[in-house]
C-alpha positions, 0 to 999 in steps of 0.5 A, spaced: 355 429 470 356 435 473 351 441 473 351 447 469 357 451 468 354 457 471 354 454 478 353 459 484 349 455 489 353 453 495 349 447 497 351 444 490 358 446 491 358 443 498 355 436 495 361 436 490 366 437 495 362 431 499 363 427 493 370 429 492 372 427 499 368 420 498 372 419 492 379 420 495 377 415 501 375 410 496 381 411 491 376 412 486 379 415 479 373 420 479 377 426 481 381 425 475 376 424 470 372 430 473 377 435 473 378 437 466 371 439 466 370 442 472 367 449 472 373 454 474 370 460 470 364 460 474 368 460 480 370 467 478 363 470 480 362 466 486 360 470 492 364 470 498 360 464 501 362 460 496 369 462 495 371 458 502 368 451 499 371 452 492 378 453 496 376 447 499 375 443 493 381 446 490 386 444 496 383 437 494 386 437 487 393 439 489 396 432 489 392 431 482 397 430 477 392 431 472 390 438 475 397 440 475 398 438 468 392 442 466 396 448 465 391 452 460 385 451 464 385 448 471 392 451 473 391 458 470 384 458 473 386 456 480 391 461 480 387 467 477 381 465 482 386 465 488 389 472 486 382 475 484 379 473 491 386 475 495 384 482 492 376 481 494 378 479 501 383 485 502 377 490 501 373 486 506 379 485 511 377 478 512 384 476 515 382 468 515 381 468 508 387 472 506 391 467 510 388 461 507 389 464 500 396 465 501 397 459 503 394 455 498 398 459 493 404 457 496 402 450 496 400 450 489 407 452 487 410 448 492 406 442 488 409 444 481 416 442 483 414 435 483 410 435 476 414 434 469 411 439 464 411 439 457 412 447 456 413 452 461 408 456 465 407 464 463 404 469 468 405 476 470 409 475 477 409 483 477 401 482 479 403 478 485 408 482 487 403 488 487 398 484 491 404 482 496 406 489 497 400 492 501 399 486 505 406 486 508 403 492 513 400 486 516 405 483 521 402 476 521 402 475 513 409 477 512 412 470 513 407 466 509 407 472 503 415 471 504 414 463 503 410 464 497 414 469 493 420 464 495 417 458 492 415 462 486 422 465 485 425 458 486 421 455 480 425 454 474 418 452 470 416 459 470 417 464 465 416 471 468 413 477 464 417 483 464 416 486 471 423 487 474 422 494 478 416 491 482 419 485 483 425 488 486 421 493 490 417 487 493 423 484 495 426 490 498 420 491 502 421 484 505 428 486 507 425 493 510 419 490 514 422 483 517 427 482 522 434 481 518 435 474 522 428 471 520 429 464 516 424 466 511 428 472 509 434 468 508 430 463 504 427 469 500 434 472 499 437 465 496 431 465 491 432 472 489 439 471 488 438 464 484 433 468 480 437 474 479 440 473 472 433 470 469 429 476 472 435 481 471 434 485 478 439 490 479 445 488 483 444 494 488 438 492 491 436 490 498 439 483 498 446 485 496 446 490 502 443 485 507 449 481 504 454 486 506 451 489 512 447 484 516 450 477 514 457 478 517 454 479 523 449 473 523 455 468 522 457 470 529 451 469 533 445 466 529 442 459 530 445 454 525 439 454 521 440 461 519 447 460 518 446 455 513 441 459 509 446 465 510 452 461 507 448 459 501 446 466 500 453 468 500 455 462 495 450 464 491 452 472 491 459 470 489 456 466 483 452 471 481 457 477 482 459 481 476 467 481 474 472 485 477 467 487 483 471 485 489 466 488 495 463 481 497 470 478 497 473 484 502 467 483 506 468 476 507 475 476 507 475 480 514 470 474 516 475 468 515 476 467 523 469 466 523 468 462 517 474 458 520 470 456 526 464 454 522 468 448 519 467 445 526 460 443 523 460 438 518 454 440 515 457 447 513 463 445 510 461 445 503 459 452 503 464 455 507 470 451 502 466 454 496 466 461 499 474 460 501 475 458 493 472 465 491 476 469 496 482 466 494 480 466 486 479 474 487 485 475 492 489 473 486 485 477 481 486 483 486 494 482 486 494 480 493 496 473 492 501 472 486 499 465 484 500 461 477 494 460 474 495 452 474 496 452 481 490 457 483 486 452 479 488 446 483 486 449 489 479 451 487 478 445 484 480 441 490 475 446 494 469 445 489 470 437 490 470 437 498 464 434 500 464 432 507 471 432 511 475 438 511 481 434 514 482 431 507 484 437 504 489 440 509 493 444 503 486 448 502 486 449 510 493 451 510 491 457 504 485 459 509 490 460 515 495 463 510 489 468 508 487 469 516 494 470 518 495 476 512 489 479 515 491 479 522 498 477 523 500 473 529 493 472 530 489 465 528 483 462 531 486 455 532 494 455 532 494 448 535 490 446 529 494 450 524 501 447 527 498 440 525 496 442 518 503 445 517 506 438 519 501 434 515 502 438 509 510 438 510 510 431 508 508 432 501 512 430 496 510 436 491 507 443 493 502 447 489 505 454 489 500 457 494 501 451 499 508 452 499 507 460 500 503 458 506 508 454 509 513 459 509 509 464 513 505 459 517 511 455 519 515 460 523 509 464 525 505 458 529 509 452 528 516 453 532 513 454 539 508 448 538 512 442 537 518 438 539 525 440 537 526 433 533 519 434 529 520 442 528 527 440 525 524 435 520 518 439 518 523 445 517 528 441 513 522 438 508 519 446 507 526 448 506 528 443 501 522 444 497 524 452 497 531 450 495 528 446 489 523 452 487 525 456 481 521 462 482 522 463 490 520 470 490 513 467 489 513 463 495 515 469 500 510 473 504 515 479 506 514 479 514 519 479 520 518 472 522 519 469 516 525 473 514 528 471 521 526 464 520 530 464 513 536 467 516 537 463 522 537 456 517 544 453 516 543 454 508 547 459 507 546 460 499 538 460 501 539 465 506 543 470 501 538 468 495 532 470 500 535 476 503 537 479 496 529 478 494 527 482 500 532 487 498 529 487 491 522 487 493 521 489 500 521 497 502 520 496 509 527 498 512 526 497 519 523 489 518 530 487 514 534 491 519 531 488 525 531 481 522 539 482 521 540 484 528 536 479 531 539 473 527 546 477 527 547 476 520 548 483 518 555 480 514 550 477 509 549 485 507 556 486 506 556 479 501 550 482 497 553 489 496 560 486 494 558 480 490 551 481 487 551 484 479 544 487 479 544 495 481 539 495 485 541 490 490 548 493 492 545 500 493 539 497 497 544 493 501 549 500 502 543 504 504 541 499 510 548 498 512 549 506 513 543 505 518 545 499 521 549 501 528 554 495 528 561 496 530 563 489 527 560 490 520 563 497 520 570 494 521 568 489 516 567 494 511 573 498 513 577 491 511 574 491 504 576 498 502 583 496 500 580 490 496 575 494 492 580 498 488 579 495 482 571 495 482 569 503 482 562 500 483 563 496 489 568 502 492 562 506 491 557 502 495 562 500 501 563 508 502 555 509 502 555 504 507 559 508 511 565 503 513 569 504 520 575 509 520 582 507 522 584 506 529 591 507 529 596 512 526 599 507 522 593 505 519 591 512 518 597 514 514 595 508 510 588 510 509 590 517 507 595 515 502 590 510 499 585 515 499 589 520 496 591 516 490 584 513 489 580 520 489 584 522 482 582 516 478 574 516 480 569 517 475 563 515 478 559 521 481 557 517 488 564 514 488 567 520 488 563 524 493 563 518 498 571 518 498 571 525 499 566 524 505 570 518 508 577 522 507 574 528 510 572 524 516 579 521 516 582 527 517 578 530 522 579 524 526 587 524 525 587 532 525 592 532 531 597 527 528 601 531 523 604 524 519 597 522 517 595 529 514 602 529 511 600 523 507 595 526 504 597 533 503 604 531 500 600 528 494 600 534 489 597 531 484 591 529 488 590 536 490 590 538 483 585 534 481 581 535 487 581 543 485 579 541 478 573 537 480 571 543 485 570 547 478 565 542 476 558 544 474 555 539 478 554 542 485 554 536 489 561 534 486 564 541 487 561 542 494 565 535 496 571 537 493 571 544 496 569 541 503 575 537 503 580 542 500 578 547 506 580 542 511 586 540 508 588 548 508 586 548 515 590 542 517 596 545 513 596 551 517 595 548 524 601 544 523 605 549 519 606 544 513 611 546 508 610 544 501 614 545 495 609 547 490 603 551 490 597 549 486 594 555 483 586 555 483 581 559 478 577 562 484 572 565 478 570 558 476 570 555 483 566 561 486 559 559 482 553 555 483 548 554 489 549 558 495 552 552 499 557 552 494 558 559 494 559 559 502 564 553 501 568 556 496 569 563 499 571 560 505 576 557 501 579 563 498 579 567 505 583 561 508 588 562 502 588 569 503 589 569 511 595 563 510 601 566 514 606 561 511 609 563 504 606 557 500 599 554 502 597 548 498 593 552 494 592 560 492 590 564 486 595 567 481 596 574 483 595 576 476 588 573 477 586 577 483 583 583 480 578 578 476 577 574 482 575 581 486 571 583 480 567 576 480 566 577 487 563 584 486 558 581 481 555 576 485 548 577 486 546 572 491 544 576 497 545 570 502 552 570 501 553 578 502 556 577 509 562 572 507 563 576 500 564 583 504 569 579 509 573 576 503 573 583 499 575 586 506 581 581 506 583 582 499 583 590 500 588 589 506 592 584 502 592 588 495 591 595 497 590 597 489 584 594 489 581 600 493 582 605 487 579 601 482 573 605 479 569 598 480 570 599 487 567 606 487 561 603 483 560 597 487 560 601 494 555 606 491 550 601 489 550 597 495 549 603 499 542 604 496 540 596 497 536 593 503 540 588 507 537 582 509 540 581 516 544 585 521 551 581 520 550 583 512 550 591 514 556 590 519 560 586 514 559 592 509 561 597 514 567 593 516 569 593 508 567 600 507 571 602 513 577 599 510 576 602 504 576 609 506 582 608 511 586 606 504 583 611 500 584 617 505 591 617 504 591 619 497 587 624 493 582 619 490 576 623 488 569 620 490 565 624 485 557 623 486 559 617 491 560 621 497 553 623 498 550 616 497 555 613 502 554 619 507 546 618 507 547 611 508 551 612 514 546 617 517 541 611 517 546 607 521 545 607 529 551 610 533 557 607 534 564 608 534 565 605 527 560 609 525 564 615 528 570 613 525 567 612 518 564 619 518 570 622 520 574 618 514 568 620 509 569 628 511 577 628 510 576 624 503 579 629 498 574 632 493 569 632 499 568 640 498 567 640 491 562 634 491 558 637 497 
């Protein structure tokens, strides 16, 4: 029998300890029988002298199942005894006993792993954390404290009380005090990540900061033991991360090269492959890899099943290389190994989408220069066969220069066209497509896409790219297609946008001028008409010295009449294109003195409207028609419309065209002198004498108009009324010149001057 429960004498405790030691040596069951009746309550009030002996006694019970199973009394009292004495020895600054107590608590919780409990333990983890925090100031206690807390968090048989804030604070303190590459810290991080869902610790705690900032560096330089634990932490973090939170993925996607290197160590393969699994899955969720759901699950399941050798999972490694290539184009850690994996994967009968997608990027990037010609051709044919059989080809393309060049160099014409059309529809980088076409000398495929594809966006994109392609051979090919595209206005529009070459011979120039003159009146699509006008303009400019080519267009009166009608369009782009063409036709008629039988009368009031650009072009056209020296220009205004045109010019408010307006009004005054006697002219001059002009050219043009007007009316007795003074004051503000003197002279001799001065 044991002594009374109020044991306080150290000698009695020592005798009990001796009996326990003797019992263990003799394999006696006495220790098992005595333990349930051991006076643990009495231990709580013992002196420091007896605490050491009691701790010795407790250490002997750690391998006793009866002791560990006795959760209500023995185990609870043992924990309470340890915590109470830790508090006591903190006050006494007894470092030796503190270390013993902490290690005992660690060993106690370590022993619990091997015991099957009927019910779970319940105790306040927060109380332990409150004791741990002040002890962390002592450097020599940090490692045992970290191990103890790690062991507690790792136990699944313990139910913790609500003390999340202090637990989070305690864990954060370890990351603050300890070196980031300590093994104890790695194990604590793993334990806290496992316990995170159970403890509901905040995701923003120091553990995740350590994962984001420190662990990527540890993967590069730490020991294999540290790296093993870091990888375990990363996997746990991926498992517990919140949905649609891709920060962890972005951090470790940038470390794919390092992770790939770690696969050389067989013990790390499982963890690394799991990380790759999560990265691939998150890349799909982020939209970086457009995979079908079933193919994605195949890859993920394959990675999860990988246990030892990664060489059995070449398709997975291919995806890893693909991700690395996306991150750093044309740079990969082991190009020879990648080429070998490509070769093995290319021998498969059926490819998952992601594997085929990876092959289509990695083969042209890393395989072409790593193997013999026969091997390369064999692997290439296998991949291209699989690509041709796949229905959704856009899902296996990654869109880069080398990939596109590889497809364009293949001898499969239909596949080349399909791939190019997919690039035209989905890839916005013009330079990559143009470089690939130039490097492979396959720009003629763009012409094929332009003429045969029924989708609107592909011919438009092809035409846009052809207009930027500096290739005389293709321009000539486009020119040859022009006469063949009359039946399709859309195809003609795209051909003209692509800027085909101009004819080189006179006979060809005559043919094309005749063709364009017949074509322009029947075009109904805006861009087709504008493109035809632009091409005809360049054609006339090139053959401006050849009368026959110019006549081929000018003698088509119907075409010129229709172009004049479109010049009055409400659409400024159409009108400007028409007017520009009419201007060059009028200039070339005057240059070659081409006689026509019928002049086309134009309503310049409708023509002169719209934007400032359109106004400038239409006013220039009016001026050319007025300065034509022969009897019949191809177009002009009716004589009965001259007054309306003149007054229409006076009504223009666009200050940017004042110089041109004054110039053409001067020409109208010289041609039709009666316009100077209109009352509207007098009012117009008086108003503009009071205006502030924008440029010196405008002032000079107005003075020229004023001079011609005064020259005209000075021969008659036309009174100036109140306008005389406005004109006089305006002229006085102008700098001295011969023109000014002439103007003042004419103004002074005007009839009615005395009556108005």
